[in-house]
Biopython code that builds the backbone (N, CA, C, O; Angstrom):
import numpy as np
from Bio.PDB.StructureBuilder import StructureBuilder

atoms = [
    (1, "MET", "N", (-63.129, -13.414, 49.793)),
    (1, "MET", "CA", (-62.151, -13.331, 50.392)),
    (1, "MET", "C", (-62.067, -14.023, 51.415)),
    (1, "MET", "O", (-63.106, -13.969, 52.073)),
    (2, "THR", "N", (-61.100, -14.808, 51.953)),
    (2, "THR", "CA", (-60.988, -15.585, 53.155)),
    (2, "THR", "C", (-60.434, -14.683, 54.453)),
    (2, "THR", "O", (-59.537, -13.840, 54.424)),
    (3, "GLU", "N", (-61.120, -15.049, 55.437)),
    (3, "GLU", "CA", (-60.126, -14.421, 56.856)),
    (3, "GLU", "C", (-58.508, -14.731, 56.809)),
    (3, "GLU", "O", (-57.717, -13.931, 57.310)),
    (4, "PHE", "N", (-58.136, -15.763, 56.268)),
    (4, "PHE", "CA", (-56.721, -16.110, 55.847)),
    (4, "PHE", "C", (-56.213, -15.023, 55.071)),
    (4, "PHE", "O", (-55.286, -14.313, 55.461)),
    (5, "HIS", "N", (-56.880, -14.860, 53.836)),
    (5, "HIS", "CA", (-56.566, -13.891, 52.932)),
    (5, "HIS", "C", (-56.166, -12.623, 54.095)),
    (5, "HIS", "O", (-55.059, -12.418, 54.594)),
    (6, "ASN", "N", (-57.607, -11.773, 54.363)),
    (6, "ASN", "CA", (-57.386, -10.659, 55.060)),
    (6, "ASN", "C", (-56.191, -10.385, 56.051)),
    (6, "ASN", "O", (-55.665, -9.275, 56.137)),
    (7, "GLU", "N", (-55.743, -11.639, 56.901)),
    (7, "GLU", "CA", (-54.698, -11.657, 58.028)),
    (7, "GLU", "C", (-53.714, -11.754, 57.554)),
    (7, "GLU", "O", (-52.762, -11.449, 58.272)),
    (8, "ILE", "N", (-53.422, -12.203, 56.168)),
    (8, "ILE", "CA", (-52.170, -12.186, 55.628)),
    (8, "ILE", "C", (-51.830, -10.669, 54.870)),
    (8, "ILE", "O", (-50.656, -10.301, 54.852)),
    (9, "ARG", "N", (-52.764, -9.913, 54.325)),
    (9, "ARG", "CA", (-52.632, -8.938, 53.854)),
    (9, "ARG", "C", (-52.384, -7.893, 54.967)),
    (9, "ARG", "O", (-51.502, -7.041, 54.855)),
    (10, "ARG", "N", (-53.193, -7.990, 56.043)),
    (10, "ARG", "CA", (-52.895, -7.266, 57.280)),
    (10, "ARG", "C", (-51.276, -7.138, 57.613)),
    (10, "ARG", "O", (-50.653, -6.078, 57.681)),
    (11, "ARG", "N", (-50.889, -8.109, 57.754)),
    (11, "ARG", "CA", (-49.629, -8.667, 58.442)),
    (11, "ARG", "C", (-48.648, -7.956, 57.456)),
    (11, "ARG", "O", (-47.691, -7.302, 57.867)),
    (12, "ALA", "N", (-48.927, -8.114, 56.184)),
    (12, "ALA", "CA", (-48.020, -7.618, 55.305)),
    (12, "ALA", "C", (-48.154, -5.951, 55.255)),
    (12, "ALA", "O", (-47.120, -5.298, 55.115)),
    (13, "HIS", "N", (-49.229, -5.388, 55.352)),
    (13, "HIS", "CA", (-49.149, -4.079, 55.115)),
    (13, "HIS", "C", (-48.779, -3.584, 56.287)),
    (13, "HIS", "O", (-48.267, -2.468, 56.203)),
    (14, "GLU", "N", (-48.898, -4.215, 57.781)),
    (14, "GLU", "CA", (-48.332, -3.562, 59.026)),
    (14, "GLU", "C", (-46.479, -3.878, 58.835)),
    (14, "GLU", "O", (-45.734, -3.147, 59.488)),
    (15, "ALA", "N", (-46.022, -4.677, 58.174)),
    (15, "ALA", "CA", (-44.723, -4.943, 58.019)),
    (15, "ALA", "C", (-43.976, -3.847, 57.259)),
    (15, "ALA", "O", (-42.960, -3.243, 57.604)),
    (16, "GLN", "N", (-44.957, -3.684, 55.768)),
    (16, "GLN", "CA", (-44.372, -2.601, 54.979)),
    (16, "GLN", "C", (-44.335, -1.207, 55.759)),
    (16, "GLN", "O", (-43.352, -0.504, 55.528)),
    (17, "THR", "N", (-45.210, -0.766, 56.581)),
    (17, "THR", "CA", (-45.355, 0.272, 57.253)),
    (17, "THR", "C", (-44.188, 0.278, 58.278)),
    (17, "THR", "O", (-43.562, 1.329, 58.416)),
    (18, "SER", "N", (-43.866, -0.758, 58.970)),
    (18, "SER", "CA", (-42.925, -0.726, 59.995)),
    (18, "SER", "C", (-41.474, -0.911, 59.092)),
    (18, "SER", "O", (-40.434, -0.598, 59.672)),
    (19, "LEU", "N", (-41.408, -1.322, 57.938)),
    (19, "LEU", "CA", (-39.963, -1.295, 57.204)),
    (19, "LEU", "C", (-40.311, 0.095, 56.648)),
    (19, "LEU", "O", (-39.300, 0.604, 57.133)),
    (20, "ALA", "N", (-40.856, 1.044, 56.083)),
    (20, "ALA", "CA", (-40.949, 2.344, 55.937)),
    (20, "ALA", "C", (-40.390, 3.033, 57.187)),
    (20, "ALA", "O", (-39.289, 3.568, 57.054)),
    (21, "ASP", "N", (-40.971, 3.093, 58.342)),
    (21, "ASP", "CA", (-40.634, 3.841, 59.692)),
    (21, "ASP", "C", (-39.148, 3.162, 59.735)),
    (21, "ASP", "O", (-38.313, 4.036, 59.503)),
    (22, "ALA", "N", (-38.603, 2.001, 59.937)),
    (22, "ALA", "CA", (-37.414, 1.760, 59.980)),
    (22, "ALA", "C", (-36.356, 2.232, 59.083)),
    (22, "ALA", "O", (-35.290, 2.669, 59.516)),
    (23, "ARG", "N", (-36.645, 2.147, 57.809)),
    (23, "ARG", "CA", (-35.560, 2.928, 56.950)),
    (23, "ARG", "C", (-35.583, 4.674, 57.240)),
    (23, "ARG", "O", (-34.520, 5.294, 57.226)),
    (24, "ALA", "N", (-36.600, 5.214, 57.441)),
    (24, "ALA", "CA", (-36.953, 6.464, 58.073)),
    (24, "ALA", "C", (-36.118, 6.963, 59.064)),
    (24, "ALA", "O", (-35.595, 8.077, 59.085)),
    (25, "THR", "N", (-36.016, 6.009, 59.943)),
    (25, "THR", "CA", (-35.261, 6.277, 61.132)),
    (25, "THR", "C", (-33.774, 5.722, 61.415)),
    (25, "THR", "O", (-33.085, 5.940, 62.412)),
    (26, "GLY", "N", (-33.447, 4.924, 60.245)),
    (26, "GLY", "CA", (-32.267, 4.532, 59.619)),
    (26, "GLY", "C", (-31.695, 3.051, 60.779)),
    (26, "GLY", "O", (-30.552, 2.599, 60.850)),
    (27, "ASP", "N", (-32.696, 2.673, 61.410)),
    (27, "ASP", "CA", (-32.999, 1.225, 62.016)),
    (27, "ASP", "C", (-32.832, 0.064, 60.841)),
    (27, "ASP", "O", (-33.766, -0.424, 60.206)),
    (28, "ASP", "N", (-31.348, -0.283, 60.690)),
    (28, "ASP", "CA", (-31.054, -1.385, 59.904)),
    (28, "ASP", "C", (-31.463, -2.962, 60.489)),
    (28, "ASP", "O", (-31.780, -3.920, 59.783)),
    (29, "TYR", "N", (-31.388, -2.943, 61.571)),
    (29, "TYR", "CA", (-31.887, -4.065, 62.068)),
    (29, "TYR", "C", (-33.235, -4.175, 62.115)),
    (29, "TYR", "O", (-33.622, -5.192, 61.539)),
    (30, "LEU", "N", (-33.806, -3.736, 62.425)),
    (30, "LEU", "CA", (-35.286, -3.306, 62.331)),
    (30, "LEU", "C", (-35.750, -3.758, 60.768)),
    (30, "LEU", "O", (-36.489, -4.715, 60.541)),
    (31, "ALA", "N", (-35.338, -3.135, 60.040)),
    (31, "ALA", "CA", (-35.580, -3.236, 58.631)),
    (31, "ALA", "C", (-35.280, -4.500, 58.019)),
    (31, "ALA", "O", (-35.984, -4.908, 57.096)),
    (32, "GLY", "N", (-34.127, -5.275, 58.522)),
    (32, "GLY", "CA", (-33.736, -6.725, 58.332)),
    (32, "GLY", "C", (-34.843, -7.446, 58.694)),
    (32, "GLY", "O", (-35.438, -8.256, 57.984)),
    (33, "ILE", "N", (-35.193, -7.013, 60.217)),
    (33, "ILE", "CA", (-36.151, -7.987, 60.600)),
    (33, "ILE", "C", (-37.488, -7.709, 59.480)),
    (33, "ILE", "O", (-37.904, -8.669, 58.831)),
    (34, "ARG", "N", (-38.021, -6.540, 59.337)),
    (34, "ARG", "CA", (-39.271, -6.367, 58.501)),
    (34, "ARG", "C", (-39.113, -7.156, 57.126)),
    (34, "ARG", "O", (-40.099, -7.692, 56.619)),
    (35, "LEU", "N", (-37.969, -7.212, 56.586)),
    (35, "LEU", "CA", (-37.702, -7.677, 55.162)),
    (35, "LEU", "C", (-37.959, -9.136, 55.209)),
    (35, "LEU", "O", (-38.559, -9.709, 54.299)),
    (36, "GLY", "N", (-37.522, -9.722, 56.233)),
    (36, "GLY", "CA", (-37.802, -11.207, 56.604)),
    (36, "GLY", "C", (-38.773, -11.513, 56.581)),
    (36, "GLY", "O", (-38.953, -12.490, 55.854)),
    (37, "GLU", "N", (-39.938, -10.994, 57.249)),
    (37, "GLU", "CA", (-41.316, -10.982, 57.479)),
    (37, "GLU", "C", (-42.089, -10.873, 56.250)),
    (37, "GLU", "O", (-42.887, -11.716, 55.838)),
    (38, "ILE", "N", (-41.836, -9.944, 55.789)),
    (38, "ILE", "CA", (-42.216, -9.583, 54.292)),
    (38, "ILE", "C", (-42.395, -10.442, 53.379)),
    (38, "ILE", "O", (-43.426, -10.662, 52.742)),
    (39, "GLN", "N", (-40.824, -11.218, 53.263)),
    (39, "GLN", "CA", (-40.538, -12.127, 52.454)),
    (39, "GLN", "C", (-40.982, -13.589, 53.010)),
    (39, "GLN", "O", (-40.909, -14.453, 52.136)),
    (40, "SER", "N", (-41.307, -13.926, 53.939)),
    (40, "SER", "CA", (-42.005, -14.849, 54.365)),
    (40, "SER", "C", (-43.405, -14.731, 54.150)),
    (40, "SER", "O", (-43.927, -15.781, 53.775)),
    (41, "LEU", "N", (-44.093, -13.844, 54.267)),
    (41, "LEU", "CA", (-45.566, -13.502, 54.144)),
    (41, "LEU", "C", (-45.843, -13.054, 52.401)),
    (41, "LEU", "O", (-46.921, -12.695, 51.926)),
    (42, "ALA", "N", (-44.824, -13.169, 51.831)),
    (42, "ALA", "CA", (-44.884, -13.115, 50.148)),
    (42, "ALA", "C", (-44.788, -14.520, 49.839)),
    (42, "ALA", "O", (-45.192, -14.893, 48.737)),
    (43, "ARG", "N", (-44.407, -15.183, 50.490)),
    (43, "ARG", "CA", (-44.207, -16.932, 50.058)),
    (43, "ARG", "C", (-45.528, -17.416, 50.411)),
    (43, "ARG", "O", (-46.191, -17.958, 49.528)),
    (44, "ILE", "N", (-45.971, -17.302, 51.506)),
    (44, "ILE", "CA", (-47.375, -17.783, 51.861)),
    (44, "ILE", "C", (-48.377, -17.192, 50.850)),
    (44, "ILE", "O", (-49.194, -17.897, 50.258)),
    (45, "ALA", "N", (-48.259, -15.708, 50.667)),
    (45, "ALA", "CA", (-49.113, -15.603, 49.985)),
    (45, "ALA", "C", (-49.067, -16.131, 47.969)),
    (45, "ALA", "O", (-49.980, -16.175, 47.145)),
    (46, "ALA", "N", (-47.884, -16.374, 47.870)),
    (46, "ALA", "CA", (-47.749, -17.222, 46.417)),
    (46, "ALA", "C", (-48.054, -18.364, 46.662)),
    (46, "ALA", "O", (-48.279, -19.081, 45.687)),
    (47, "ASP", "N", (-48.147, -18.822, 47.721)),
    (47, "ASP", "CA", (-48.269, -20.460, 47.918)),
    (47, "ASP", "C", (-49.875, -20.616, 47.894)),
    (47, "ASP", "O", (-50.376, -21.734, 47.774)),
    (48, "HIS", "N", (-50.643, -19.479, 48.011)),
    (48, "HIS", "CA", (-52.081, -19.728, 48.176)),
    (48, "HIS", "C", (-52.651, -18.836, 46.797)),
    (48, "HIS", "O", (-53.867, -18.944, 46.635)),
    (49, "GLY", "N", (-52.014, -18.077, 45.911)),
    (49, "GLY", "CA", (-52.926, -17.574, 44.943)),
    (49, "GLY", "C", (-52.917, -15.867, 45.145)),
    (49, "GLY", "O", (-53.252, -15.045, 44.292)),
    (50, "LEU", "N", (-52.479, -15.618, 46.396)),
    (50, "LEU", "CA", (-52.757, -14.270, 46.653)),
    (50, "LEU", "C", (-51.846, -13.298, 46.460)),
    (50, "LEU", "O", (-50.697, -13.448, 46.877)),
    (51, "VAL", "N", (-52.265, -12.095, 45.758)),
    (51, "VAL", "CA", (-51.325, -11.056, 45.434)),
    (51, "VAL", "C", (-51.260, -9.979, 46.662)),
    (51, "VAL", "O", (-52.328, -9.491, 47.032)),
    (52, "LEU", "N", (-50.056, -9.593, 47.300)),
    (52, "LEU", "CA", (-50.264, -8.631, 48.340)),
    (52, "LEU", "C", (-49.432, -7.068, 47.706)),
    (52, "LEU", "O", (-48.243, -6.933, 47.415)),
    (53, "ASP", "N", (-50.320, -6.247, 47.652)),
    (53, "ASP", "CA", (-50.003, -4.873, 47.116)),
    (53, "ASP", "C", (-48.723, -4.298, 47.855)),
    (53, "ASP", "O", (-48.519, -4.354, 49.068)),
    (54, "GLY", "N", (-47.850, -3.701, 46.836)),
    (54, "GLY", "CA", (-46.488, -3.249, 47.412)),
    (54, "GLY", "C", (-45.252, -4.162, 47.847)),
    (54, "GLY", "O", (-44.066, -3.870, 47.995)),
    (55, "VAL", "N", (-45.982, -5.447, 48.012)),
    (55, "VAL", "CA", (-44.549, -6.173, 48.615)),
    (55, "VAL", "C", (-43.392, -6.471, 47.434)),
    (55, "VAL", "O", (-42.217, -6.516, 47.797)),
    (56, "GLU", "N", (-43.669, -6.638, 46.268)),
    (56, "GLU", "CA", (-42.598, -6.655, 45.233)),
    (56, "GLU", "C", (-41.792, -5.299, 45.256)),
    (56, "GLU", "O", (-40.586, -5.316, 45.009)),
    (57, "GLU", "N", (-42.472, -4.087, 45.562)),
    (57, "GLU", "CA", (-41.734, -2.876, 45.727)),
    (57, "GLU", "C", (-40.954, -2.685, 47.017)),
    (57, "GLU", "O", (-39.931, -2.005, 47.093)),
    (58, "SER", "N", (-41.440, -3.248, 47.882)),
    (58, "SER", "CA", (-40.739, -3.206, 48.902)),
    (58, "SER", "C", (-39.551, -4.184, 49.065)),
    (58, "SER", "O", (-38.610, -3.980, 49.833)),
    (59, "LEU", "N", (-39.694, -5.312, 48.233)),
    (59, "LEU", "CA", (-38.567, -5.915, 48.782)),
    (59, "LEU", "C", (-37.313, -5.673, 47.478)),
    (59, "LEU", "O", (-36.114, -5.827, 47.712)),
    (60, "ALA", "N", (-37.845, -5.284, 46.142)),
    (60, "ALA", "CA", (-37.124, -4.716, 44.831)),
    (60, "ALA", "C", (-36.144, -3.666, 45.529)),
    (60, "ALA", "O", (-34.975, -3.671, 45.145)),
    (61, "ALA", "N", (-36.521, -2.777, 46.511)),
    (61, "ALA", "CA", (-35.810, -1.590, 47.173)),
    (61, "ALA", "C", (-34.624, -2.049, 47.542)),
    (61, "ALA", "O", (-33.577, -1.403, 47.485)),
    (62, "TYR", "N", (-34.767, -3.354, 47.994)),
    (62, "TYR", "CA", (-33.468, -4.127, 48.791)),
    (62, "TYR", "C", (-32.703, -4.853, 47.858)),
    (62, "TYR", "O", (-31.567, -5.250, 48.115)),
    (63, "GLY", "N", (-33.342, -5.064, 46.664)),
    (63, "GLY", "CA", (-32.579, -5.646, 45.688)),
    (63, "GLY", "C", (-32.798, -7.336, 45.802)),
    (63, "GLY", "O", (-31.953, -8.153, 45.437)),
    (64, "LEU", "N", (-34.267, -7.708, 46.453)),
    (64, "LEU", "CA", (-34.613, -8.879, 46.921)),
    (64, "LEU", "C", (-35.834, -9.259, 45.837)),
    (64, "LEU", "O", (-36.750, -8.506, 45.505)),
    (65, "PRO", "N", (-35.611, -10.572, 45.395)),
    (65, "PRO", "CA", (-36.817, -10.730, 44.182)),
    (65, "PRO", "C", (-38.040, -11.029, 45.298)),
    (65, "PRO", "O", (-37.815, -11.185, 46.499)),
    (66, "THR", "N", (-39.442, -11.083, 44.654)),
    (66, "THR", "CA", (-40.396, -11.151, 45.291)),
    (66, "THR", "C", (-40.492, -13.227, 45.132)),
    (66, "THR", "O", (-40.398, -13.869, 44.086)),
    (67, "PRO", "N", (-40.688, -13.750, 46.483)),
    (67, "PRO", "CA", (-40.917, -15.313, 46.415)),
    (67, "PRO", "C", (-42.055, -15.582, 45.409)),
    (67, "PRO", "O", (-43.070, -14.887, 45.370)),
    (68, "ALA", "N", (-41.792, -16.773, 44.490)),
    (68, "ALA", "CA", (-42.625, -17.459, 43.952)),
    (68, "ALA", "C", (-43.179, -18.752, 44.576)),
    (68, "ALA", "O", (-42.668, -19.242, 45.584)),
    (69, "PRO", "N", (-44.321, -19.332, 43.900)),
    (69, "PRO", "CA", (-44.544, -20.903, 44.785)),
    (69, "PRO", "C", (-43.817, -21.659, 44.080)),
    (69, "PRO", "O", (-43.539, -21.563, 42.885)),
    (70, "GLY", "N", (-43.367, -22.765, 45.181)),
    (70, "GLY", "CA", (-42.344, -23.710, 44.974)),
    (70, "GLY", "C", (-41.236, -23.499, 44.982)),
    (70, "GLY", "O", (-40.512, -24.494, 44.946)),
    (71, "LEU", "N", (-40.506, -21.994, 45.038)),
    (71, "LEU", "CA", (-39.035, -22.015, 44.939)),
    (71, "LEU", "C", (-38.613, -21.747, 46.317)),
    (71, "LEU", "O", (-39.423, -21.201, 47.065)),
    (72, "PRO", "N", (-37.536, -22.038, 46.716)),
    (72, "PRO", "CA", (-36.870, -21.445, 48.255)),
    (72, "PRO", "C", (-36.828, -19.884, 48.341)),
    (72, "PRO", "O", (-36.804, -19.165, 47.342)),
    (73, "LEU", "N", (-36.821, -19.476, 49.497)),
    (73, "LEU", "CA", (-36.476, -18.118, 49.799)),
    (73, "LEU", "C", (-35.113, -17.775, 49.797)),
    (73, "LEU", "O", (-34.335, -18.414, 50.506)),
    (74, "PRO", "N", (-34.734, -16.869, 49.108)),
    (74, "PRO", "CA", (-33.135, -16.268, 49.094)),
    (74, "PRO", "C", (-32.682, -15.696, 50.562)),
    (74, "PRO", "O", (-33.508, -15.049, 51.206)),
    (75, "PRO", "N", (-31.612, -15.890, 50.994)),
    (75, "PRO", "CA", (-31.177, -15.326, 52.159)),
    (75, "PRO", "C", (-31.266, -14.068, 52.400)),
    (75, "PRO", "O", (-30.597, -13.324, 51.684)),
    (76, "ALA", "N", (-32.070, -13.506, 53.418)),
    (76, "ALA", "CA", (-32.406, -11.999, 53.558)),
    (76, "ALA", "C", (-30.675, -11.758, 54.266)),
    (76, "ALA", "O", (-30.099, -12.427, 55.123)),
    (77, "GLY", "N", (-30.254, -10.662, 53.578)),
    (77, "GLY", "CA", (-29.565, -9.899, 54.384)),
    (77, "GLY", "C", (-29.126, -8.359, 53.562)),
    (77, "GLY", "O", (-28.922, -8.135, 52.369)),
    (78, "ILE", "N", (-29.090, -7.550, 54.641)),
    (78, "ILE", "CA", (-28.861, -6.092, 53.876)),
    (78, "ILE", "C", (-27.394, -5.736, 53.924)),
    (78, "ILE", "O", (-26.996, -4.689, 53.413)),
]
sb = StructureBuilder()
sb.init_structure("model")
sb.init_model(0)
sb.init_chain("A")
sb.init_seg("    ")
for serial, (resi, resn, name, xyz) in enumerate(atoms, 1):
    if name == "N":
        sb.init_residue(resn, " ", resi, " ")
    sb.init_atom(name, np.array(xyz, "f"), 0.0, 1.0, " ", f" {name:<3s}", serial, name[0])
structure = sb.get_structure()
């Protein structure tokens, strides 16, 4: 695994943890920011053949699809 893959995984984990904290405290603004970050990281991961644990579930909880390579990101909105 490359340093790039490790960094994407680390950032995705941090964003998911922050999203969970935002949900727990009712901070919808921060949750929206973290969802956008998770979508962006998921797109980068998909474009590089990397699977990120928990990302699909994090996005699905808000009715958002997991990005796939070559497809545009849907607009993030909560």
